[in-house]
N, C-alpha and C positions, 0 to 999 in steps of 0.2 A: 237593132240594139246590140251593144257590146256584150259578149258572153264573158262572164267573170268566173273563173274556175278556182276552186279551193287549192291552195299550194300543197296541201297534204294528200287529200283523198281524191282530188280532181273533180268533185261534184260542182255542177253549175247552179245548184240550188242554194242560194244565199240571200241575205237581206242586208240592206244598209243598216249599220249599227250606230255609228257616231262620227262626227267630224271634229278633228282637233289639229291644231297647228297646220291648217290648210291641207290636212291629209284625210281621205275618206277611209273609214274602217268598215269592214263587212263581216258578217257572221255566217259560217257555213251551217246549213240545217243538218247535214249528214254527220260530220265529226265534231261540230261545235267550235272549230277554230275561229278565232277573230283575227283578221289580217288586214293590212293596209293595201288598198288598190285604188288607183294605180300606184306602183312604187315610184317615188320621186326620182328624177334623174340626178346624176352626179352625187350619189351618196358619199363618195370619197371626200367631197367638200366639207362634210360634217366633221371629219376626223383630221383636222389640221393641227398644227403644233399647239395652238391655244386650247384645244380640247383636252390635251394631256397636261399642259403646264401653263397656268396663267389665266384660265377661264374665269371670268367674273361671275358673281352669283346672279346677276341680272341678265345673263345671256339667255337666248331662247333655248339653247341646248344645255344639258347638265354640265358635262365636262368636269374637269378636275382643276383645283387650284394648283396642286402638285401631285402627280399620279403616285409617286413613291410614298409620300406622306399620307395621302388619302387611303392607300392600300395597306400601310403598316399595321393598322389595327387587325387586319386579317391574317397576320403572320402565323399565329398559333393554329388557326383553322386550316390554312394551306398546308402547314407541316403535318397536321393530322390527316389531311387528304393524301399527302404523299406517303405516309406510313401505311395507309390502307392500300394504296395502289401498288406499293412495293410487295405486298403479300399476294397480289392478284396478277401482276404483270409477268409475262414470260421472260422479260429482259428489262434493261434499264435505258432504253432509247426512247425519249419522250418528245412529243411534238405538241406545243401549246398553240392552239388556234386563237387568234386575237390576243397575242402576247403583249401588246402595248410596248412599253420600254423594257420588258423583261423581268418585272418584279418576281413573278411566280417562278420563272426559269432560274433566277438567282438562287432561290431556296432549293429548287430541284438539283441544281449543280452542286450546291454545298453538301447534298446527300448522295452524291456519286452518280447522278443521272447524266447521260449524254443529252445535251439540250438543243432543241430545234424549235422554231416557231414560224408563224406567218402573221403578218400584220397589214391591215389596209392602209394605215398611216405611214407615209414615208419617214416622217419624223420619228415615230415610235419604233419602226424597224431599225433605223440607224442607231437610235439610242441603245436598243437591245444588242445590236452587233458590237457596240463599243464595250459591252460588258462580257464579250466572249462567246455569245450564243450565235448559232447559225440560223439566221432569220431571213425569210423570203418576204419581199414587199409585194403584196398581191391582194386583190379583193376576192380571189377564188383559189382553188387548189390545183389548177391546171399547170402543167410544166414541172411539178414536183415528182421526181421519180425515185424517191427514197422509200424505205419501209420502216415502220415504227412499232414498238412494243406497246406503247401507251399514247393515246391522244386525249388531250384535255380541252374542254370548251367551257370556260368560266364566264358566264353572263354573255354568251356570244350568239347562241342559236336564235334568240329573239331578234337579232339584227340581220338575219339571213333572208334574202328575198325568195330563193328557190330551195327550200329545205330538202326535198327529195333528192334532187341532183347533188346537193352539197353532201348529204349523208352517204350517198352512194360513193362519192369521191373519198370521203373519210374511210369508208370500209376498204377501199382499194389500197389505201396507204398503210393499213395495218398488217402486221405479220400474222401468221396462223396463231390462234389463241390470243391475239392482241385485244386490248380493251380500250373502250372510250368512256370517259367520265364527263357528264354534262350537268351543269348547273344552269337552270333557267327559271323564269317566272311562271307561276301557276295560277291561271285564271279560275280554276275550279276550287281554289281555296276559300275558306269562309271570309277572309279579309277582302279578297277581290269581289266576292259576291255581295258583301255588305255595302261596299262603295260603288259597285256597278260601274257606270261610265266615268265615275269620278275617281276610280282606282289610281293611286299614285304612280303605278308602273305603266300607265298608258301615256307614253311620251314619244309619239312619232315625230320626226322620221328616224329617230334612233332605234326605237322598238318597232318592228314591222309585223311580228307574229306574237300572238298571245295564247300560249298553250294551256291545255288542261292535262292532267295526268294521263287520261285515256288517249287523247290524240297524239301526245308525245310518244307513248308506247306504240301506238299504231304506226307512226312514222318510223320508229326503229325496227319494228317487225317487217315493214315493207321494204326496208333497205338492208335486210339480212343481218340483223343483230339479235342476239339472245340477251334479254334483260335479266339480270339476277340480283339487282339491288335498287330499291327505290325508297327514298326517305325525304322528309321535310328537313330543311336545314336553316339555321340562323346565321347571322353575320355580326361582325363588329364594325362599328363606324366611328370616325372622329366626330366631335361635336360640331365642327364647322360644316362637315358634309351633311350631317343630319339636318341642320337648319337650312342648308342649300336646297335639299330635297323638299323640305317643308315649304320653302318660299316658292319653288317652281310648281308645287302642288296647289297651294292655297293663296299665293300672291300677296301675303301680308308683309308689309314693309319691315315690321319688327324682326321677322325671320331673316330678311336680307341683311339687316344691320348686325344681327347676332352672328350670322355666318361669317361675315367679314371680320368681326371682332375676335371670334374664336379661332380664326386661322393663324393667330399669333403662336409662336413656338411654345410658350408655356402651356397653352390649352391643347396643342396637338398631341401631347403625351397621354391625354385621357382618351379612353375608348369605351363605347357603350354597346353592350350586347342587345341585339334586337332579333326577335324571331316572331314574325307575324304569320308564319306558316304559309307564306305565298311564294316561297322559293323551294324548288324541288331538285334533288340530286339523284341522277340516274347513272348507274354503271352497267355497261353492257359488253358482251364479248362478241367478237366477229364470228358470224355463222359461216363456217367454211365448207359446209356440206353442199 
């Protein structure tokens, strides 16, 4: 029989948890991580141009109708994050992992940061470069020989198939006293527990890892980070994006129609704050001892 090891703690004691979108999810008995195994091949195929621009509401994957417009409601929150990072970072050289077309980097650049990024999508990487950011097109961090003061991972870590190796690579890219900021989904939240296997964030093959607070902190400890800030965070969303998520979650046609209708320019100016307490923000410092 095939031995299935937990991507965080390495334990081979796990149980089949759920099957969704032709992906098998397993739950580790030791650290409680839920993870996709086997990891689907050709994950890059998910992140083509239509994922970031032009994805229709009835696609199997979430994607964005227009990445910039869908992220615009997050502007104030991203700026608040940058202000916090500016107080903690030893310098202003920032590296955004999963930078897409550079929306967050645009805001960082306006505040005086030197902006770098990496993006799995060739389309996204090219769009970010057009905006003046130095962006690598890659699914991993190999071949990057620069050092950074601050690394950000906004809604990225749940997409990574080998988190230990990845966070070790993140650590190596940081200067002494450099910091990493991670926003990811939290399966230990009351919202996730209430919905169980029907939690709206269970969307493989986009999401491969479903963290709890404890196993996320375990991952960071094991990859030589000192965590000094953990908090639940909310987000702002456009009306169109909210109904797109609802459609993918509950498959009601009315949500599909509303998402399409609300994608019109007039409705895009409205944003809705949502905090289900199933998103966690962790800031950690490189342990250089």
